[in-house]
C-alpha positions in Angstrom: 69.1 99.6 231.6 68.5 97.8 228.3 69.9 100.8 226.3 73.2 100.5 228.2 73.8 96.8 227.2 72.0 96.8 223.8 73.6 99.8 222.2 72.9 98.4 218.7 69.2 98.3 219.6 69.0 94.7 218.3 66.5 93.7 221.1 68.9 91.1 222.5 71.8 91.1 225.0 74.9 89.0 224.6 76.3 87.1 227.7 79.6 89.1 227.6 77.8 92.5 227.6 75.3 91.4 230.2 78.1 90.1 232.5 79.9 93.4 232.6 76.6 95.2 233.4 75.2 92.8 235.9 78.6 92.8 237.8 77.8 96.4 238.7 75.0 95.1 240.9 77.6 94.2 243.6 76.3 90.6 243.8 78.7 87.6 243.9 79.6 85.7 240.7 77.9 82.7 242.1 74.6 84.6 242.5 74.9 86.3 239.1 75.6 82.9 237.4 72.4 81.6 238.9 70.5 84.7 237.7 71.8 84.2 234.2 70.9 80.5 234.1 67.3 81.3 235.2 67.0 84.2 232.7 68.6 82.4 229.7 65.8 79.9 229.3 67.0 78.3 226.1 70.7 78.3 227.1 71.9 80.2 224.0 74.0 82.7 225.8 71.7 85.6 224.6 68.9 87.3 226.4 65.9 88.8 224.6 64.2 91.9 226.0 61.8 89.8 228.2 64.6 87.6 229.5 66.8 90.6 230.3 63.9 92.1 232.4 63.7 88.7 234.2 67.4 89.0 235.0 67.0 92.6 236.3 64.1 91.5 238.5 66.2 88.6 240.0 69.0 91.0 240.7 66.5 93.2 242.6 65.3 90.1 244.5 68.9 89.1 245.5 69.8 92.7 246.6 66.8 92.6 248.9 67.6 89.2 250.5 65.1 87.2 248.6 65.7 83.8 247.0 67.0 83.9 243.5 64.2 81.8 241.9 61.4 82.2 239.4 58.9 82.1 242.3 60.4 85.4 243.6 59.6 87.2 240.4 56.0 88.1 241.6 57.2 89.5 244.9 57.2 93.3 245.3 60.8 94.6 245.4 62.4 98.0 244.7 64.2 98.4 241.4 67.7 96.9 241.1 70.7 99.1 242.0 73.9 99.3 239.9 77.1 101.2 240.5 77.7 103.5 237.6 78.5 107.1 238.5 78.7 108.1 234.8 75.0 107.5 234.3 72.5 110.0 235.8 69.8 107.4 235.5 71.5 105.1 238.0 72.0 107.9 240.6 68.6 107.9 242.1 67.4 108.3 245.7 69.3 109.6 248.6 73.0 109.5 248.5 74.1 106.7 250.8 76.5 109.0 252.5 73.5 110.8 254.1 71.9 107.6 255.5 72.3 107.0 259.3 74.3 103.8 260.0 72.1 100.8 260.8 74.4 99.8 263.7 73.2 101.5 266.8 75.7 103.3 269.1 75.0 101.1 272.1 75.5 97.9 270.0 78.7 99.4 268.5 80.1 99.7 272.0 79.5 96.0 272.6 80.9 95.0 269.2 84.0 97.1 269.8 84.6 95.4 273.2 84.5 92.0 271.4 86.8 93.3 268.7 89.4 94.5 271.3 89.2 91.2 273.2 90.4 89.4 270.0 93.8 91.2 270.0 93.6 93.1 266.7 96.9 93.9 265.0 97.2 97.5 263.6 93.4 97.8 264.1 92.7 94.7 262.0 91.5 91.2 262.7 92.5 88.3 260.5 90.1 85.6 259.4 91.6 83.2 261.9 90.7 85.5 264.8 87.2 86.2 263.6 86.4 82.5 262.7 85.8 81.3 266.3 83.4 84.2 267.0 81.4 83.4 263.8 81.4 79.6 264.5 80.3 80.3 268.0 77.0 81.6 266.6 76.2 78.0 265.4 74.9 79.5 262.1 75.3 77.4 258.9 78.7 77.7 257.2 77.2 79.2 254.0 75.5 81.9 256.0 78.7 82.7 257.9 80.6 82.8 254.5 78.2 85.4 253.3 78.5 87.4 256.5 82.2 87.5 256.0 82.0 88.4 252.3 79.6 91.3 253.1 81.5 92.7 256.1 85.0 92.6 254.4 84.0 95.7 252.5 87.5 96.6 251.2 88.2 93.0 250.3 91.6 92.8 252.1 90.9 89.6 254.0 90.8 91.4 257.3 88.2 93.2 259.3 88.7 96.6 260.9 86.6 97.9 263.8 83.7 99.1 261.6 83.7 96.0 259.4 83.6 93.8 262.4 80.6 95.7 263.7 78.9 94.9 260.4 79.7 91.2 260.7 78.3 91.1 264.3 75.2 93.0 263.2 74.5 90.5 260.4 75.2 87.5 262.7 72.6 88.8 265.2 70.1 89.5 262.4 70.6 85.9 261.2 70.1 84.6 264.8 66.8 86.5 264.9 65.8 84.5 261.7 66.2 87.6 259.5 67.7 86.7 256.0 71.3 87.8 255.4 71.1 89.9 252.2 73.0 89.1 249.1 74.5 92.5 248.9 75.2 95.0 251.7 72.2 97.4 252.1 73.3 101.1 251.9 72.4 101.8 255.5 74.8 99.1 256.7 77.8 100.4 254.9 79.9 102.1 257.7 80.2 105.9 257.3 83.9 105.5 257.2 83.6 103.3 254.1 81.2 105.5 252.2 82.4 107.4 249.2 81.0 110.8 248.2 78.4 110.5 245.4 78.2 106.8 245.9 75.1 105.0 244.6 72.6 103.5 247.0 73.7 100.0 247.6 77.1 100.6 246.0 79.6 97.8 246.7 83.1 97.3 245.5 83.0 95.0 242.4 84.4 91.5 242.8 87.8 90.8 241.4 87.5 89.6 237.8 90.0 86.8 238.3 88.6 83.8 240.1 91.9 83.2 241.8 91.8 86.6 243.4 88.2 86.2 244.5 89.0 83.0 246.3 91.9 84.7 248.1 89.6 87.5 249.2 87.4 85.2 251.3 89.8 83.4 253.6 87.4 82.4 256.4 85.0 80.6 254.1 87.7 78.1 253.3 88.7 78.0 256.9 85.1 77.4 258.0 84.5 74.8 255.4 87.6 72.9 256.4 86.6 73.0 260.0 83.0 71.9 259.4 82.5 69.3 256.6 79.8 70.5 254.2 77.5 68.0 252.7 76.7 69.1 249.2 
């Protein structure tokens, strides 16, 4: 990983180079910002080799649903995953297209019934229609925001039948006190959304413009407006 961002072999990584590389983790800008702040201990905008390894470790923690904090660094986690089909080093493990979908068939039937009851248009549900179902779970707004962000896989501000099943699956996991992951696990990506030769844990990258990224998460704003957040 270090060779990819430190091509000059200077033993350090600039913020601009690291940002491009870390974005391939599929994590949100908010999470990546927190990871950078923790890794860049002296705030100089440059990571030395040790600090870069700390950043990679925190990426792995976030991808596995753990808190992004220095206390997570000692926890056992698999190596971080990055989407880069040009690098054979990053294409490890089973292709995610071969993984069975985590949503069981009997659960999918239930989720489909809820989906149909919400009057989808052209097979899609808008944020307005999904919002009451999410709010009905009584889960915290920040958790529901993350559920939406993970389930809107193609970032079109709408959920199709498979994406809605992912949202319901994550909601029920959260109700069972299981942590909602920071990035969508490969087994949860619906088969219809998997690309051939995709990397395990591959997620579409977030839009580079902050304006676009806000537009891609409509229900978070809707939810926040409905339920005042105390910061």
